[in-house]
N, CA, C and O atoms as a MOPAC input file, in Angstrom:
PM7 MOZYME 1SCF
protein

 N     45.33300 1  -102.59500 1   -27.78500 1
 C     44.37400 1  -102.17000 1   -26.67200 1
 C     45.23500 1  -102.23300 1   -25.41400 1
 O     45.95400 1  -103.20200 1   -25.16800 1
 N     45.12500 1  -101.09900 1   -24.58200 1
 C     45.85400 1  -100.93400 1   -23.34300 1
 C     44.98500 1  -101.18100 1   -22.27200 1
 O     43.89200 1  -100.61600 1   -22.24000 1
 N     45.36300 1  -102.01300 1   -21.32900 1
 C     44.45700 1  -102.08800 1   -20.09300 1
 C     45.01200 1  -101.60000 1   -18.92700 1
 O     46.22300 1  -101.66600 1   -18.71600 1
 N     44.09000 1  -101.03300 1   -18.02200 1
 C     44.48100 1  -100.55700 1   -16.77300 1
 C     44.08800 1  -101.64700 1   -15.77700 1
 O     43.02000 1  -102.25800 1   -15.83200 1
 N     45.17300 1  -101.86700 1   -14.73700 1
 C     45.00100 1  -103.00500 1   -13.78300 1
 C     45.11600 1  -102.26300 1   -12.44200 1
 O     45.87600 1  -101.29800 1   -12.35900 1
 N     44.40400 1  -102.66900 1   -11.40900 1
 C     44.55800 1  -102.03200 1   -10.15100 1
 C     45.30100 1  -102.98500 1    -9.40500 1
 O     45.40200 1  -104.17300 1    -9.71300 1
 N     45.86300 1  -102.39200 1    -8.33400 1
 C     46.80300 1  -103.24400 1    -7.56400 1
 C     46.14700 1  -104.40800 1    -6.67900 1
 O     44.92100 1  -104.51200 1    -6.73500 1
 N     46.87800 1  -105.30400 1    -5.85500 1
 C     46.24100 1  -106.18000 1    -5.21700 1
 C     45.47200 1  -105.73300 1    -3.97400 1
 O     44.54600 1  -106.37900 1    -3.48300 1
 N     45.94000 1  -104.56500 1    -3.50700 1
 C     45.28700 1  -104.27700 1    -2.27500 1
 C     44.01500 1  -103.62100 1    -2.66900 1
 O     43.09600 1  -103.61900 1    -1.84900 1
 N     43.84600 1  -103.03200 1    -3.89900 1
 C     42.44700 1  -102.54400 1    -4.53700 1
 C     41.51700 1  -103.68200 1    -4.75000 1
 O     40.30800 1  -103.59600 1    -4.53700 1
 N     42.12800 1  -104.76800 1    -5.18300 1
 C     41.32000 1  -105.73300 1    -5.42800 1
 C     40.39100 1  -106.24700 1    -4.18100 1
 O     39.26300 1  -106.70300 1    -4.36800 1
 N     40.89900 1  -106.14300 1    -3.08900 1
 C     40.14600 1  -106.63000 1    -1.75300 1
 C     39.34100 1  -105.63800 1    -1.17900 1
 O     38.50400 1  -105.82400 1    -0.29500 1
 N     39.66100 1  -104.45500 1    -1.77900 1
 C     38.69900 1  -103.25200 1    -0.98900 1
 C     37.63000 1  -103.06600 1    -2.04000 1
 O     37.79900 1  -102.17600 1    -2.87400 1
 N     36.43800 1  -103.89400 1    -2.08700 1
 C     35.41700 1  -103.93700 1    -2.86200 1
 C     34.34300 1  -103.35400 1    -2.17200 1
 O     33.78700 1  -103.87800 1    -1.20700 1
 N     33.99800 1  -102.08000 1    -2.75200 1
 C     32.82300 1  -101.35200 1    -2.10800 1
 C     31.33400 1  -101.99400 1    -2.30100 1
 O     31.11700 1  -102.81600 1    -3.19200 1
 N     30.39000 1  -101.58100 1    -1.45000 1
 C     29.18300 1  -102.09000 1    -1.41700 1
 C     28.45500 1  -101.58400 1    -2.66800 1
 O     28.76400 1  -100.48800 1    -3.13700 1
 N     27.51900 1  -102.32400 1    -3.21200 1
 C     26.87500 1  -101.95600 1    -4.46200 1
 C     25.49600 1  -101.22200 1    -4.19000 1
 O     24.43100 1  -101.76000 1    -3.88700 1
 N     25.74500 1   -99.93200 1    -4.35700 1
 C     24.52900 1   -99.17900 1    -3.77600 1
 C     24.07900 1   -99.23500 1    -2.27100 1
 O     24.96100 1   -99.35100 1    -1.42100 1
 N     23.00100 1   -99.17300 1    -1.95800 1
 C     22.47700 1   -99.36600 1    -0.54800 1
 C     22.25900 1  -100.91400 1    -0.25900 1
 O     21.70200 1  -101.16600 1     0.81000 1
 N     22.57400 1  -101.83900 1    -0.95800 1
 C     22.36300 1  -103.16300 1    -0.68800 1
 C     23.51400 1  -103.56800 1     0.33000 1
 O     24.68700 1  -103.33700 1     0.03600 1
 N     23.21100 1  -104.09800 1     1.37600 1
 C     24.38900 1  -104.30700 1     2.51100 1
 C     25.09700 1  -105.74600 1     2.13900 1
 O     26.14400 1  -106.01000 1     2.72900 1
 N     24.62200 1  -106.59900 1     1.27700 1
 C     25.23400 1  -107.71100 1     1.17600 1
 C     25.82600 1  -108.03800 1    -0.42200 1
 O     26.23900 1  -109.11900 1    -0.83900 1
 N     25.74200 1  -106.98700 1    -1.01800 1
 C     26.42400 1  -107.04600 1    -2.38000 1
 C     27.43700 1  -106.04600 1    -2.60400 1
 O     27.24400 1  -104.86800 1    -2.30400 1
 N     28.58600 1  -106.49500 1    -3.15600 1
 C     29.66800 1  -105.70200 1    -3.30200 1
 C     30.16000 1  -105.85200 1    -4.80300 1
 O     30.04000 1  -106.94700 1    -5.35200 1
 N     30.74200 1  -104.71400 1    -5.51600 1
 C     31.07200 1  -104.62800 1    -6.68000 1
 C     32.06700 1  -103.53100 1    -7.08700 1
 O     31.96500 1  -102.38700 1    -6.64500 1
 N     33.17700 1  -103.96500 1    -8.07000 1
 C     34.05800 1  -102.99500 1    -8.23600 1
 C     34.79100 1  -103.41900 1    -9.49000 1
 O     35.03400 1  -104.61700 1    -9.63400 1
 N     35.18300 1  -102.50200 1   -10.45500 1
 C     35.89900 1  -102.92200 1   -11.55000 1
 C     37.27500 1  -102.98400 1   -11.31600 1
 O     37.82300 1  -102.01600 1   -10.78700 1
 N     38.04900 1  -104.18100 1   -11.69400 1
 C     39.44500 1  -104.43400 1   -11.44000 1
 C     40.39100 1  -104.16400 1   -12.46200 1
 O     41.55400 1  -103.83400 1   -12.22900 1
 N     39.88200 1  -104.30700 1   -13.63700 1
 C     40.96800 1  -104.02800 1   -14.91400 1
 C     39.79300 1  -103.64100 1   -16.04300 1
 O     38.60600 1  -103.96600 1   -16.08300 1
 N     40.53900 1  -102.87700 1   -16.88000 1
 C     39.71600 1  -102.41200 1   -17.97100 1
 C     40.49700 1  -101.76900 1   -18.98000 1
 O     41.65900 1  -101.41200 1   -18.78500 1
 N     39.78800 1  -101.59200 1   -20.21600 1
 C     40.47500 1  -100.48400 1   -21.23300 1
 C     40.47500 1   -99.19000 1   -20.81800 1
 O     39.50600 1   -98.56400 1   -20.38800 1
 N     41.87500 1   -98.70900 1   -20.99400 1
 C     41.86000 1   -97.41300 1   -20.40100 1
 C     41.42500 1   -96.29000 1   -21.29100 1
 O     41.45700 1   -95.16500 1   -20.79100 1
 N     41.02100 1   -96.41400 1   -22.53900 1
 C     40.61600 1   -95.44400 1   -23.33200 1
 C     39.06900 1   -95.51100 1   -23.48600 1
 O     38.52100 1   -96.52000 1   -23.93100 1
 N     38.38100 1   -94.39500 1   -23.10000 1
 C     36.89800 1   -94.33800 1   -23.23100 1
 C     36.30200 1   -94.51900 1   -24.50600 1
 O     35.14300 1   -94.92300 1   -24.60900 1
 N     37.01200 1   -94.24800 1   -25.48000 1
 C     36.27300 1   -94.21600 1   -26.92700 1
 C     36.58900 1   -95.68400 1   -27.50600 1
 O     36.24900 1   -95.83400 1   -28.68000 1
 N     37.11800 1   -96.66800 1   -26.94300 1
 C     37.25200 1   -97.90500 1   -27.55000 1
 C     36.06100 1   -98.53200 1   -27.99300 1
 O     35.08700 1   -98.54500 1   -27.24000 1
 N     36.00800 1   -99.08200 1   -29.17300 1
 C     34.91300 1   -99.60300 1   -29.82500 1
 C     34.28300 1  -100.92800 1   -29.13800 1
 O     33.08100 1  -101.17500 1   -29.04200 1
 N     35.36400 1  -101.72900 1   -28.68100 1
 C     35.01100 1  -103.10000 1   -27.92700 1
 C     35.84200 1  -103.05100 1   -26.61800 1
 O     36.91000 1  -103.65600 1   -26.52700 1
 N     35.32000 1  -102.31300 1   -25.60600 1
 C     36.16700 1  -102.28800 1   -24.57900 1
 C     35.91500 1  -103.50000 1   -23.56000 1
 O     34.82400 1  -104.06500 1   -23.48100 1
 N     37.02800 1  -103.84100 1   -22.79400 1
 C     37.14700 1  -104.93200 1   -21.91000 1
 C     37.14800 1  -104.42600 1   -20.53200 1
 O     37.78100 1  -103.41000 1   -20.24400 1
 N     36.38700 1  -105.16700 1   -19.56300 1
 C     36.29600 1  -104.77100 1   -18.33600 1
 C     36.29800 1  -106.09800 1   -17.54300 1
 O     35.64900 1  -107.08300 1   -17.89500 1
 N     37.07200 1  -106.04300 1   -16.45600 1
 C     37.03900 1  -107.32500 1   -15.44700 1
 C     36.46900 1  -106.64500 1   -13.99100 1
 O     36.88000 1  -105.59400 1   -13.49900 1
 N     35.50100 1  -107.45600 1   -13.48700 1
 C     34.95400 1  -106.81000 1   -12.18700 1
 C     34.97100 1  -107.94800 1   -11.22600 1
 O     34.98400 1  -109.15400 1   -11.47200 1
 N     34.96700 1  -107.30900 1   -10.05100 1
 C     34.71400 1  -108.40400 1    -8.84900 1
 C     33.30600 1  -108.14100 1    -8.36000 1
 O     32.90200 1  -106.98900 1    -8.20900 1
 N     32.54900 1  -109.21200 1    -8.11100 1
 C     31.14400 1  -109.24700 1    -7.71100 1
 C     31.08600 1  -110.13400 1    -6.66300 1
 O     31.54000 1  -111.27000 1    -6.79900 1
 N     30.49400 1  -109.69400 1    -5.44700 1
 C     30.38000 1  -110.62800 1    -4.37700 1
 C     29.14200 1  -110.40200 1    -3.66500 1
 O     28.86500 1  -109.29100 1    -3.21400 1
 N     28.24500 1  -111.59700 1    -3.52300 1
 C     27.03300 1  -111.53500 1    -2.65600 1
 C     27.28600 1  -112.45600 1    -1.53000 1
 O     27.59500 1  -113.64300 1    -1.62900 1
 N     27.11400 1  -111.74600 1    -0.40400 1
 C     27.18000 1  -112.47900 1     0.96200 1
 C     25.76400 1  -112.93400 1     1.35800 1
 O     24.78200 1  -112.50400 1     0.75300 1
 N     25.67000 1  -113.74300 1     2.30200 1
 C     24.41100 1  -114.08800 1     2.95900 1
 C     23.76500 1  -112.84800 1     3.46500 1
 O     24.34100 1  -111.94100 1     4.06700 1
 N     22.30500 1  -112.91900 1     3.10600 1
 C     21.67900 1  -111.49300 1     3.61100 1
 C     20.26900 1  -111.77400 1     2.93000 1
 O     19.90000 1  -112.85300 1     2.46600 1
 N     19.56900 1  -110.59300 1     2.96400 1
 C     18.29200 1  -110.48000 1     2.26600 1
 C     18.30300 1  -110.78600 1     0.86100 1
 O     19.28200 1  -110.39300 1     0.22600 1
 N     17.38400 1  -111.42400 1     0.24700 1
 C     17.18200 1  -111.95300 1    -1.19600 1
 C     17.57100 1  -110.72100 1    -2.14300 1
 O     17.08400 1  -109.60700 1    -1.95200 1
 N     18.27200 1  -110.92800 1    -2.94300 1
 C     18.88500 1  -109.95500 1    -3.90300 1
 C     18.86800 1  -110.48000 1    -5.23100 1
 O     19.13700 1  -111.67100 1    -5.38700 1
 N     18.54600 1  -109.64600 1    -6.35900 1
 C     18.98200 1  -109.96400 1    -7.73900 1
 C     20.01600 1  -109.15400 1    -8.39100 1
 O     20.03100 1  -107.93000 1    -8.52100 1
 N     20.96200 1  -110.10400 1    -8.81900 1
 C     22.20600 1  -109.16300 1    -9.43500 1
 C     21.62200 1  -108.34200 1   -10.43700 1
 O     20.55800 1  -108.62800 1   -10.98600 1
 N     22.35500 1  -107.23800 1   -10.71000 1
 C     21.91000 1  -106.22500 1   -11.77400 1
 C     21.95200 1  -106.81900 1   -13.06000 1
 O     22.50900 1  -107.91300 1   -13.15300 1
 N     21.39200 1  -106.21600 1   -14.21200 1
 C     21.44100 1  -106.56400 1   -15.57000 1
 C     22.22000 1  -105.50000 1   -16.25900 1
 O     22.24100 1  -104.33200 1   -15.87100 1
 N     22.91400 1  -105.99200 1   -17.38900 1
 C     23.77400 1  -105.10000 1   -18.04300 1
 C     23.52000 1  -104.97300 1   -19.48400 1
 O     23.05500 1  -105.96600 1   -20.04200 1
 N     23.74100 1  -103.93800 1   -20.16700 1
 C     23.33700 1  -103.66600 1   -21.49500 1
 C     24.52400 1  -104.15800 1   -22.47900 1
 O     24.58500 1  -103.77700 1   -23.64800 1
 N     25.47000 1  -105.05200 1   -21.88700 1
 C     26.50700 1  -105.47100 1   -22.81400 1
 C     26.65400 1  -107.04300 1   -22.44600 1
 O     25.92200 1  -107.58100 1   -21.61600 1
 N     27.67300 1  -107.71900 1   -23.14900 1
 C     27.93000 1  -109.18700 1   -22.83500 1
 C     28.66700 1  -109.01600 1   -21.45700 1
 O     29.29900 1  -108.04600 1   -21.04000 1
 N     28.42700 1  -110.14500 1   -20.90700 1
 C     28.95100 1  -110.34200 1   -19.66100 1
 C     29.08900 1  -111.82800 1   -19.27500 1
 O     28.20600 1  -112.59800 1   -19.65100 1
 N     30.08900 1  -112.27200 1   -18.58000 1
 C     30.14900 1  -113.64200 1   -18.02000 1
 C     30.36900 1  -113.71700 1   -16.33700 1
 O     30.94700 1  -112.81700 1   -15.72800 1
 N     29.94200 1  -114.65500 1   -15.82900 1
 C     30.10100 1  -114.76400 1   -14.31900 1
 C     30.73200 1  -116.08600 1   -13.96200 1
 O     30.29600 1  -117.10000 1   -14.50700 1
 N     31.72500 1  -116.16400 1   -13.09000 1
 C     32.24900 1  -117.37500 1   -12.54200 1
 C     31.98600 1  -117.39100 1   -10.99700 1
 O     32.35700 1  -116.43600 1   -10.31400 1
 N     31.38900 1  -118.40200 1   -10.47600 1
 C     31.31200 1  -118.76500 1    -9.12100 1
 C     32.45600 1  -119.27200 1    -8.43300 1
 O     32.89400 1  -120.37700 1    -8.75600 1
 N     32.92100 1  -118.69900 1    -7.65100 1
 C     34.31500 1  -118.92200 1    -6.91500 1
 C     33.94500 1  -119.84700 1    -5.74500 1
 O     34.66400 1  -120.80300 1    -5.45500 1
 N     32.98000 1  -119.59900 1    -5.17300 1
 C     32.53400 1  -120.30900 1    -3.77500 1
 C     31.15100 1  -120.00900 1    -3.65800 1
 O     30.75800 1  -118.89000 1    -3.98700 1
 N     30.28200 1  -120.95800 1    -3.18400 1
 C     28.90300 1  -120.67700 1    -3.06700 1
 C     27.96300 1  -121.97100 1    -3.32800 1
 O     28.40300 1  -123.06500 1    -3.68200 1
 N     26.78200 1  -121.71200 1    -3.12800 1
 C     25.79600 1  -122.88000 1    -3.20400 1
 C     24.87300 1  -122.50000 1    -4.25400 1
 O     23.94400 1  -123.24700 1    -4.56100 1

C-alpha cells in the first residue's frame, strides 16, 4: 500500500471546516489509490475557542488524539 504524504508547509496550512469559524480540518496523509479496500488516512483536526461546536461523525473507523486542550 503506497501512502501520499503532504509537506511540512501543507501540514500547517489547515483550512476551515465548512463555514464554522473555529474548526479546521485537512487530510495530511493517505492511501494514494482510490480503489483500496482498506484505505488509511491521517488528518489534522483543530478546534479553537469559539462558539460551541460538535465534531463531525464519520462512516468509518477513526481515532482522535488530544494534543493540547481542556
